[in-house]
C-alpha positions as CSV (number, residue, x, y, z in Angstrom):
1,M,63.6,119.9,91.4
2,K,66.9,118.6,92.7
3,L,65.5,115.1,93.1
4,L,64.2,115.1,89.5
5,L,67.6,116.2,88.2
6,M,69.3,113.4,90.3
7,I,66.9,110.8,88.9
8,C,67.5,111.9,85.3
9,L,71.3,111.8,85.8
10,F,71.1,108.4,87.4
11,A,68.8,107.0,84.6
12,G,71.2,108.5,82.0
13,S,74.2,106.8,83.5
14,L,72.4,103.5,83.5
15,L,71.5,103.9,79.8
16,A,75.1,104.7,79.0
17,Q,76.5,101.7,80.9
18,R,77.6,98.9,78.6
19,G,78.3,96.2,81.2
20,T,80.3,95.1,84.2
21,Y,83.1,92.6,83.7
22,T,85.7,90.7,85.7
23,V,88.9,88.7,85.2
24,E,90.5,86.3,87.6
25,R,93.8,84.5,87.6
26,K,95.4,82.0,89.9
27,S,99.1,81.5,89.4
28,A,101.6,79.1,91.1
29,L,104.8,81.1,90.9
30,V,108.4,79.9,91.4
31,A,110.8,82.8,91.8
32,S,108.7,84.8,89.4
33,S,106.0,87.5,89.3
34,E,102.5,87.9,87.9
35,A,101.0,90.9,86.1
36,I,97.3,91.2,85.3
37,T,96.4,94.1,82.9
38,V,93.1,95.6,81.8
39,Q,93.5,97.7,78.7
40,L,91.1,99.9,76.7
41,P,92.3,99.8,73.0
42,I,91.9,102.7,70.6
43,A,89.4,100.6,68.6
44,A,87.2,99.9,71.6
45,T,83.5,100.5,71.2
46,A,83.2,101.7,74.8
47,T,84.5,105.2,75.5
48,S,85.7,104.5,79.0
49,A,86.3,101.7,81.6
50,L,86.0,102.5,85.3
51,M,87.9,100.1,87.5
52,M,85.7,99.1,90.5
53,K,87.3,96.6,92.8
54,A,90.2,94.2,93.0
55,A,91.3,91.4,95.4
56,I,94.7,89.9,95.7
57,Y,95.5,86.7,97.6
58,C,99.1,85.6,98.3
59,S,100.1,82.3,100.0
60,V,103.3,83.9,101.1
61,E,104.0,87.6,101.9
62,C,104.2,89.5,98.7
63,E,104.4,93.1,97.5
64,I,102.1,94.3,94.8
65,T,102.1,97.5,92.8
66,L,99.1,99.2,91.0
67,E,100.3,100.8,87.8
68,R,98.7,102.6,84.9
69,D,99.7,103.3,81.3
70,G,102.6,101.1,80.7
71,T,103.5,100.3,77.1
72,E,100.7,98.4,75.4
73,A,100.2,94.8,76.5
74,T,99.9,92.2,73.7
75,A,100.2,88.8,75.5
76,T,98.9,86.6,77.1
77,A,95.1,87.2,76.8
78,L,92.6,86.5,79.5
79,T,88.9,86.3,78.8
80,P,86.8,88.9,80.7
81,V,83.6,87.5,82.1
82,P,80.4,89.6,81.8
83,L,78.5,89.9,85.1
84,Q,75.2,90.5,83.2
85,N,74.0,88.7,80.1
86,T,72.1,91.7,78.7
87,F,75.0,94.0,77.8
88,E,77.2,94.3,74.8
89,T,80.5,92.5,74.2
90,V,83.4,93.6,76.4
91,S,85.6,96.4,74.8
92,A,88.5,96.2,77.2
93,T,91.1,93.5,76.8
94,A,92.8,91.6,79.7
95,Y,96.2,89.9,79.9
96,R,97.9,87.6,82.3
97,S,101.6,87.2,82.8
98,S,101.3,90.5,80.9
99,N,104.1,91.9,78.9
100,V,102.9,95.4,79.6
101,G,105.7,97.8,80.2
102,V,106.1,99.2,83.7
103,G,103.8,102.2,84.0
104,S,103.4,104.9,86.6
105,V,103.2,103.2,90.0
106,I,100.1,104.7,91.7
107,A,100.2,102.5,94.8
108,R,102.3,99.8,96.5
109,Y,101.0,97.3,99.1
110,T,102.2,94.3,101.1
111,V,99.9,91.4,101.3
112,A,100.5,89.2,104.4
113,A,100.9,85.4,103.8
114,G,97.6,83.6,103.5
115,L,95.5,86.7,103.4
116,T,93.4,88.5,100.7
117,L,93.8,92.3,100.2
118,P,90.6,93.9,98.9
119,L,91.0,97.1,97.0
120,D,88.6,99.9,96.0
121,L,89.6,101.2,92.6
122,V,86.7,103.6,91.7
123,D,89.1,106.5,91.2
124,I,90.9,104.7,88.4
125,G,89.4,105.1,84.9
126,L,90.6,104.3,81.4
127,M,89.6,106.6,78.5
128,K,89.7,105.8,74.8
129,E,92.5,108.1,73.7
130,S,95.2,108.3,71.0
131,A,97.1,105.5,72.7
132,P,95.7,102.6,74.7
133,E,95.3,103.2,78.4
134,N,95.8,100.4,80.8
135,F,95.7,99.4,84.5
136,T,98.0,96.7,85.9
137,I,98.3,94.8,89.2
138,R,101.8,93.4,89.4
139,T,103.3,91.1,92.1
140,A,107.0,91.1,93.1
141,S,108.9,87.9,92.4
142,I,107.8,85.1,94.9
143,T,107.6,81.4,95.3
144,G,103.9,80.8,96.1
145,T,100.4,81.1,94.9
146,V,98.6,84.3,94.0
147,I,95.0,85.0,93.0
148,I,94.2,88.3,91.4
149,V,90.6,89.5,90.6
150,I,89.8,92.8,88.9
151,K,86.3,94.1,88.3
152,W,85.4,97.1,86.0
153,R,82.4,98.8,84.3
154,E,82.4,100.1,80.8
155,Y,80.5,103.1,79.4
């Protein structure tokens, strides 16, 4: 009986899934920072976006922060890439060099020079609410190259 219930719940979650998406940005920074934001607008057709993974590469040592729910980002748009061709159009919007306001810092990390920091983000979800919810990865000001990748799933 438990197995049947688990199978039904799993099948239901697959039917509710709208798609998996990713954004990637490589930036050459000169005494500046980068901020990549994924935002679920009020008008989104998806009801939620679950962050899955991220990876951050820095050519020099850099500090990064994970933030959520800063003031709404409006520039500069990135194009999310669907990881399957069979799902609906992406609901979340993504921004690079984001003008998102500083949100609540939920974590802070230091990335060693020349290394990539993989992050598990499965505890971070965005819900369609009365105000847009967002998630941002922000670097400190550096002179070097950063690559930021964020992957999420919409429901």
